[in-house]
N, C-alpha and C positions, 0 to 999 in steps of 0.2 A: 735735333742737333744744330740746325741752322739758327733756331731761335736762341739756343744756349750761347752760341758764338756771338750773336748780335747783342745779347744781354751783357756779356763780358766786354764787348767793344764799347757799348754805351757806358758801362761803369768805368772803364779805363779812361774814356774821354771826360766823363764827369769828374773823376778824381783830379785829373790834370788841369782841366778848365776851372775847377773850383780853386785850385792853388793860384792860378792866374787871376781869378776874380779877387781873391783875398789880397794879392799883391797890388792890384789896381786900386783898392781902397786906400792904400798908403801912398802909392806912387803918383797917380794921376793928379790929385789935388795939389801936390807939392812941386810938380815939374815947373809950372809957370812962376812960382814964388821962390821958395827956399832953394830948390835945385838950380834955378836960373841965376841965383845970386852967387853961386860957387864958381871958382876958377876951375874950368874943365879942360881936358885935352882937346887940341884942334881937330883930331881925327874923329871925334865923337859925332855921329850923325845927328841931324836935326831931331828935336823931340817929337816931331810929327811921325817919325819912323818907329818910335818905341812901341806903340800899340800893335801895328801890323807885324813887326818882328816878334813881339811877345806872343801874339796869337798863333803865328806859324810854329814857333817853338813849342807851345803848349799842345798844339794839334799833333806835332811829331812825337812829343812825349806820350800823348794818348795812344798813338799807334805802337810806340815802343813798349808801353806797359801791357797793352793787349798781346803783343807778340811774346813777351816774357810769360805772361799769365797763361796763354793758350799753347805755349810750346809743349812738346812732348819730350821734355828733357829726361834723359835716362836716370839721372840722379835727382830725386825729389828735393833733397836737402840743398843742392846747388840752386835749383829753381827758387826755392823758398828764400835762400840767402840773397839771391839776386833781387827778388821782390822787396825784401827788407831794405837793401841798399837803395833801390829806386825810390821807395816811399820816404826813406830817410833823407835822400837828396831833395825831394820835393819839400819836405819839412824845412830843411836848411834854406831852400830858395825863399820860402815865405818868411822865415825868420830874418834872412838878410834884408828883404824889402822893408820889413817892420823896423829893423834896427837902423838901417840907413836913412829911410825916409820918415818913418813914424817917430823914432827917437832922436833923429838928427845926429846920429853917432857913427860917422864913417869909419873911425878907427876900429870899433867893435865889429862893425859890418865887414871890414876887411878881414878880420880873423875868421868870421863866419864864412865868407866867400872862399877863403883859402881852404877851409875844411870842406866846403861844398865841392871845390875843385878836386880835392883828394878823393872824396867819396865818389864823385862822378867818374873819375879815372878807374877806381876800383869796380864800379858798376859796369863800366864798359868792358873791362877785363873779364868780369864774371859773365857778362852776356855772351862772350865769345863761345862759351860751352853750352849756353842755353838757347840763344836765338841770335843768329848772325844778322837777321833783319833788324832786331832791336839794337844791336851794336851799331849798325850803320845809321839808324835814326837818332842815336844819342850823340853822334859826332858833331852835328851843328850846335847842339846844346853845349858841348864841350868848348867849342869855339866862342860862343856867346859868353859862357862863364869866364873864359880867359879874358875877353875884352872887358867884361864887367869888373873882374878882379884888377886888371891893369888900370881901368878908369877909376876904380875905388882907391887904389894906391896913389894915383896921380892927385886925386882930390885931397887925400889925407896930407900928402907932402906939399901941395901948392896952396893949401888953405890952413896955415898953421894956427890961426885964431880959433879953429873949431875945437870943442872940448874932446878929450879922449874918451871919457865916459860920461854919459848923461844919466843922472839919477832922477 
């Protein structure tokens, strides 16, 4: 039984850290070049904080995923829907990084981060009935998503020379 829990925990961390790894492929090389050339909000922390903050968030997400997966929710369909929302939010997270950094398309990335924010709020609501621990662990992610969405909006409005859609 303990081994089964450890396997679920390892898979949960693996899934979330893999999403973080994919994001780092697009984000890290472009922070000192393209991202540094953009007009950004003054409240944005130094780029040196991006990796540690991201690592903490992805570790918290790993625990949240484990709590959802391992919960003994009374309704299997609620748990399954919660897992779907969680995985979908991870997908949107990776898609946002690819769109913003990989495609240099902050406008499309803004649409994605707004969808991510809505899905994340839905996920948090859904986890209330599945795992309260997961709900608490998702709250820092919600705060980070809000900051990223606001920063993304600021970049779109303060850098009017950026293309809306990159093909």
